[in-house]
Backbone as a ProteinNet text record, in pm:
[ID]
protein_1_A
[PRIMARY]
MSKYKRVCIYPKDIQRITGKSIRNSRTIYGRIKEYFEKKPHQVVTVTEFAIYMGIKIDVVNQYILD
[TERTIARY]
17443.5	17573.1	17673.1	17788.4	17893.4	17957.9	17995.9	18062.2	18211.3	18261.6	18401.3	18417.5	18522.6	18554.6	18680.4	18688.2	18807.6	18924.9	19040.8	19164.4	19232.4	19218.2	19286.7	19196.5	19260.4	19188	19247.9	19164.3	19206.1	19173.3	19231.9	19206.3	19057.3	18976.9	18832.9	18770.1	18814.7	18766.1	18808.8	18932.9	18984	18901.9	18864	18781.4	18646.3	18583.8	18455.1	18465.3	18571.6	18586.9	18620.2	18712.6	18761	18684.1	18617.5	18548.1	18640.6	18763	18860.6	18848	18911	18907.5	18985.7	18963.4	19034.3	19184.2	19222.7	19365.5	19429.3	19363.9	19416.1	19416.6	19318.2	19311.8	19428.3	19466.2	19583.1	19711.1	19718.4	19834.8	19843.5	19731.8	19727.9	19769	19716.7	19750.7	19901.8	19961.5	20106.6	20185.2	20137.9	20206.1	20197.7	20085.4	20072.2	20171.3	20183.9	20279.8	20422.4	20455.3	20588.3	20609	20509	20516.8	20543.9	20477.1	20494	20599.1	20673.3	20782.2	20736.8	20627.2	20572.9	20643.6	20652.1	20704.5	20590.5	20622.2	20517.1	20405.5	20437.4	20335.4	20251.1	20286.7	20214.1	20098.4	19992.7	19873.5	19868.5	19782.3	19762.8	19646	19664.7	19557.3	19469.3	19351.6	19258.1	19321.4	19390.5	19455.3	19560.7	19642.6	19745.3	19682.6	19575.9	19506.2	19451.8	19389	19330.9	19438.8	19551.1	19661.5	19713.7	19738.5	19794.5	19701.6	19572.2	19475.5	19422.5	19446.6	19397.3	19248.5	19196.3	19053.5	19038.4	18933.5	18908.7	18874.8	18922.8	18902.3	18753.9	18674.4	18530.3	18465	18507.5	18453.5	18492.9	18615.6	18663.6	18584.5	18564.8	18492.3	18349	18286.6	18150.6	18145.7	18251.6	18254.6	18294.9	18365.9	18415.1	18340.1	18238.8	18160.3	18092.3	18099.2	18039.7	17892.2
-1592.1	-1581.9	-1669.4	-1616.8	-1688.8	-1792	-1904.6	-2007.3	-1977.2	-1877.1	-1839.6	-1721.2	-1725.6	-1615.4	-1547.8	-1418.4	-1346.7	-1382	-1379.7	-1407.9	-1277.7	-1174.9	-1047.8	-949.6	-858.3	-751.4	-619.4	-517.3	-387.2	-279	-159.5	-51.9	-21.8	-30.9	-5.9	-108.9	-232.6	-335.6	-304.5	-260.6	-225.3	-110.5	-15.6	96.3	46.4	-45.7	-99.8	-174.7	-251.5	-334.8	-251.3	-157.3	-82.7	46.6	99.2	226.1	346.1	324.3	433.2	497	611.2	680.5	600.3	633.7	563.1	589.4	708.3	740	653.7	641.9	556.3	409.9	371.6	233.7	202.6	299.5	281.9	269.6	345.8	338.5	200	149.6	14.8	-88.3	-74.2	-166.2	-166.6	-47.8	-36.9	-99.4	-80.9	-140.8	-292.7	-345.1	-491.5	-542.9	-471.5	-512.3	-509.6	-408.8	-402.4	-517.4	-541.2	-644.9	-782.5	-811.3	-940.9	-937.1	-826.9	-809.6	-838.2	-774.5	-791.3	-697.7	-739.4	-654	-564.6	-455	-361.2	-422.8	-523.5	-583.1	-689.9	-727.2	-830.5	-770.8	-850.3	-804.4	-863.1	-805.7	-853	-950.8	-1063.9	-1162.2	-1137.2	-1196.3	-1185.3	-1242.7	-1353.1	-1417.3	-1326.6	-1264.2	-1172.4	-1053.9	-999.9	-889	-931.4	-1048	-1097.2	-1118.8	-1175.3	-1197.5	-1063.4	-969.8	-840.4	-763.5	-766	-688.2	-764	-894.3	-972.6	-998.5	-1012.2	-1036.8	-1176.8	-1246.5	-1379.7	-1369.1	-1466.5	-1466.3	-1469.8	-1540.7	-1548.4	-1410.3	-1328	-1193.1	-1110.7	-1121.8	-1046.7	-1089.6	-1218.1	-1269	-1217.3	-1193.8	-1139.6	-1001.8	-924.9	-789	-782.1	-880.8	-868.4	-954.8	-1026	-1104.6	-1010.4	-1045	-958.9	-979
4850.7	4916.1	4843.7	4819.8	4750.2	4841.7	4782.6	4863.2	4882.3	4809.2	4820.7	4916.2	4993.1	5082.5	5030.9	5053.5	5010.9	5099.3	5040.9	5113.4	5153.5	5071.9	5093.7	5167.6	5237.2	5304.8	5260.2	5251.7	5201.5	5304.1	5288.6	5385.3	5406	5301.8	5316.3	5411	5404.2	5496	5638.9	5654.2	5787.1	5844.2	5759.5	5802.8	5854.5	5781.8	5824.3	5956.5	5972.8	6091.9	6214.8	6200.2	6316.1	6342.6	6241.1	6257	6248.8	6208.2	6195.9	6057.4	6041.5	5912.6	5808.8	5682.3	5575.5	5585	5627.8	5642.6	5750.9	5865	5971.4	5928.7	5849.9	5801.3	5708.4	5626.1	5538.8	5621.4	5728.8	5817.9	5881.6	5929.5	5988.8	5884.5	5762.8	5653.3	5628.9	5626.2	5606.4	5720.4	5842.6	5957.8	5955.4	5909.6	5897.5	5793.9	5682.1	5579.1	5632.4	5711.5	5773.4	5871.1	5955.4	6058.1	5996.7	5884.9	5818.5	5708	5699.7	5602.8	5459.6	5421.6	5287.2	5189.6	5066.7	4960.3	4910.8	4842.7	4800.4	4715.7	4635.4	4548.6	4619.4	4741.3	4813.5	4892.4	4906.8	4977.8	5118.4	5201.1	5337.6	5338.1	5403	5410.2	5532	5528.5	5640	5766.2	5753.2	5868	5929.2	5845.6	5896.2	5969	5912.1	5977	6112.7	6117.8	6243.2	6349.3	6310.3	6404.1	6456.3	6366	6404	6496.9	6467.5	6545.8	6667.2	6673.7	6786.7	6779.3	6658.7	6636.5	6578.4	6617.4	6562.4	6414.1	6337.9	6192.8	6158.1	6235.6	6209.5	6214.7	6308.1	6320.7	6198.8	6157.1	6040.1	5915.8	5897.7	5781.5	5775.3	5888	5889.5	5824.1	5838.7	5785.4	5638.4	5589.8	5451.4	5351.7	5396.5	5302.1	5203	5077.7	4973.1	4960.6
[MASK]
++++++++++++++++++++++++++++++++++++++++++++++++++++++++++++++++++

């Protein structure tokens, strides 16, 4: 197990966590970017995803560990 944790989250991760389709996961990803007023080149962080979805960061980290 790596001692480093990822900072960014991607639509595929959102799909794994929520069980939604990849298309719906991309929509959620886009809404998070809008909510946090991100520019197109900026990524969504795990913390931002957890805040937006109302999920504890520890739970999110369990799903995205490589």
